N, C-alpha and C positions, 0 to 999 in steps of 0.2 A: 466658682460654684460652692465650694466648701465654705468660703468666707461668708457668703450670703446666707447659707444655711445656718452657720454658727451664729451669725448676727440676729437671725430670726428666731432663735430658740434659747431657752434657759437650760442649764445642765449643771452637773456636778459629778464628782467621783473621778476615778482614775481614767476611765474611757473618755470622758468629756475633756479632761485636762490634756490627755494625749492627742485628741483631735485638735485642740488649740495649739499644741506643740507643732503638729504637722503644718498647720496654717501659718504659724510664725516662721517655720523653715522656708515655706514658699515665699513669704513676704521678704525675708532676707535675700532669697535668690533673685527676686525681681527688683531689688534695690529699695524696698519699702522698709528700711531699718527702723524708723520711728514707729511705724505701725506694729512691727514685730516686738519692739520694746514695750509698747502699750499693751499688746496682747499678753506678753510675759507678765507684766506688772499687775494686770487685771485678772488673769485667769490661772496662770501657772504658779507664780510666786505665792499667792494666798494658799493654794492647795499644798504647796511644798512646806510652808511654815506652820500650817494648822493641822496637817495630817501627814501621813507618809505616802500619799497617793502620787506625788510628783517628785520623789527623791531621786529618781533617775532623769526625769525630764528637765527638772530645773537646772541642775549643773550643766547638762548637755546644752541647754538653750543659752545659759550664761556664757559658756565658752564660745558658742557660735556668734552671739551678740558682740562679745569682746573682739573676736577676730574680724568681724565685718564692720565694726564701729567706724563711722565716717569722721569721728573726732575723738579725742581723749574723753573717756567717760568712766564714771564710778558706778559700778553695778552692784547689785544686792547679793554679793557672795556670803556675807556674814550670817544673815538669817537662815540661808539654806544650809550652811555649814553647821550652825547651832542645832538646827532641827535634825540633821543627819547624825550628829554626835549623840544627841539625846535619844533618838530612835535606836541607834546601835548599842549604846550602853544599856538602855532599857531592855532590849531584846537579848543581850548577852548575860544580863544579870541572872545568876542561877544556872546558866548553861555550863555543862561540863565539856571541856575540850580534851582531845586525846593527849595522853602524856607526851611530853617533849615538844609540843607544838608552840608553847608560849603564846598562844593566840594567833599564830601565823597560819595562813592557809597552806 
């Protein structure tokens, strides 16, 4: 039902991307790995590399796709990593950290 609804609508933003993530999880669970990969490449990856909307969804999906892959596959880890590093360094620029933490939590 979610898949049919998503296919019949256009969307954007973090909520839309997260719904796509849930649908891809379902596709992996029922053995439709290629469909999940296509959903990731079409809806989640662009959001993760163009914005910060999917910086949690994208690596979580990449991990699941890698674990469930029916064959050796090269997945798009690098663009997600690059966007995450860019977002992190941009958000930390000018931030003051408590003394003695050296950037560690």
